[in-house]
N, C-alpha and C positions, 0 to 999 in steps of 0.2 A: 608506667603511664607517662605520656609526653608532658602533661601539665606539671607533674612532680619534677621532672628533669629540667623543665624550663624555669621553674621557680625555686630550685634548690638554693638555699642560703639567702633568699630574698624575703623582705617583709611583705608577705602576700595578704591582700584583702580581696575577698570575693564580694563583689557588689551584685546582688541578684535583683532583677527587675520583677516587681510584684505585678500580678499575682501568679502569672503563668509559669514562672520558673521555680516556684517553691519546691515542687516534687523533685525536679532536677537538682536543685541546690542540696536538698537532703541526701540524695543518692551520691552526688559528687563529693560532698564533705566526708562521707564515709569511705570514699576511695582514695582521697588525697592524704598521704601520711606526712604532712608538713605542718608546722605551726602556722595558723592562719586566723584572720579575723573575718567576720561575716558582717556585711552591711546590706541594707535594703533601700531601694528607691521605687517609687511607683510611677509608671509611665503607661499611658493608654492613648491609643488613637482610634480604638473601636469602642463605641458606647452603645449600650442597649442591644437591640436585636439587629444591628447592622453587620454586614459582612464586608463593608467597604471602609477603608481607613479614612479618618478625618484628621483634624489638627491634633497635635500632640499636647496632652495635658501631663505636666510633670510635677510630682510631689517629692521633695527631697528631705522632708522633715525627719525621716528615719536614717538619713545618711550622715554618719559621723565624719570627722576629719579623715581625709585620705592623703593629706599632705606628706610627701616623702615616702609614700608606700607604693608598691607595685600592685596594680589593680587588675583583676580578672573580672570583666563585666560579663555577667551571665544573663542571657535572655532565652526565652522559649523558642522564638521563631524569627528568622530573617525573611521578611516579605519584600517590601519596597526598599528597605535599608534606611529610610529616613529616620526612624526612631533610633536605630543603633548609632548613626552618625551624630545625632544631637546628643545622645547620652555620652558617647566617647568625648565629644567636645566639652560637655559639662564636667565630667570627671577630671579631664586634663586641666580645665580652668580652676579646679579646686586644689591643684598642686600635686597631683599624683606623679610619682617618678616615672611610671610607665602605665600604659593601659593596653591590655590585650582583650580580645572578645571571644566569647564562646557561645554558640547557639546550639540548641538541641536539633532544630530543624532549619533547613535552608530551602525555601520554596523556589523552584526553578521558574524562570520566565517572568518574574514580577519585579525584580530589582531595578530601581530607577536612579540610584546614586552609587557612586564607586566606593564600595567598602568591601574588604575581603576579611571575613572572620578568621581568627587564628585557629579556632577549633570548631569543627562542625560534626555533630552527631550523625545526622542523616540528611540526604537531599530528598525532597519530595516533589511531586508534580503540583501544578497550580490548582489546588483545591482547598477549600476551607476545612481545617481539621480541628478536632476537639479531643480531649482526654489527656491524661498524664499532666494535668495542670492547665491545659489550654481549654478555653471556654467559648460558648456562644450564649450571650445574654446571661452570664454567670452560671450557666448549667453545663454539665458534662465534664467538669474538671476532675471529678472523682474517678473517671474510668481508668482502669489500670493499663490501658493501651491507647494508641492513637488511632482515630477513625475519621473518615470523611464525614462531615456533618450531614450532607445530603443522604448518605446511606443510613445514618442513625435515625434521621427524621422519617425516612421511608420504611423503616423496619416496624 
C-alpha cells in the first residue's frame, strides 16, 4: 500500500473529517500496518437539505495536538476543494511536520481552488452522491455502496 510506504518510520496521525469519512477511516485503519494515531475534526459546508456548498463551519474540539507529527488528512469527497484547502492550512498552523491529503472521491468538473490530493480512491462525475458515509440531510450514510442521490430518491 502506497500510504504505508510513504509513512514508514514516521509518526503518522490520521485526521479524519467528520462525519462523512468515518467508514473510510475504519476501513483504512485496518489496512495500514503502521503505528498511528487517529484524530477527528468536524467540517461542514452543506447543511440540512441543501446540495449546494455554503460557508465552512469548523469544529476542532476533537483534534489533539498534531505538533511534530506527519498528518494524513482524510476526507470523503473533494468537490470545490475549498474545504480541503482550509483544513490543510489549519492543520499546518497547528504545527504538523507534514500534511498529505486523501479523499475517497474526487468529483470532476467542480474544483475551484488549486489543490491536488495525494491519494484519491475514485474519480466521479459531477453528481450529488450518498452512501458509505456520505449523506443528504443526515440520511443515506448507512448504505454499503455509493449512489447518486437523484437515483435513490427516484427509486
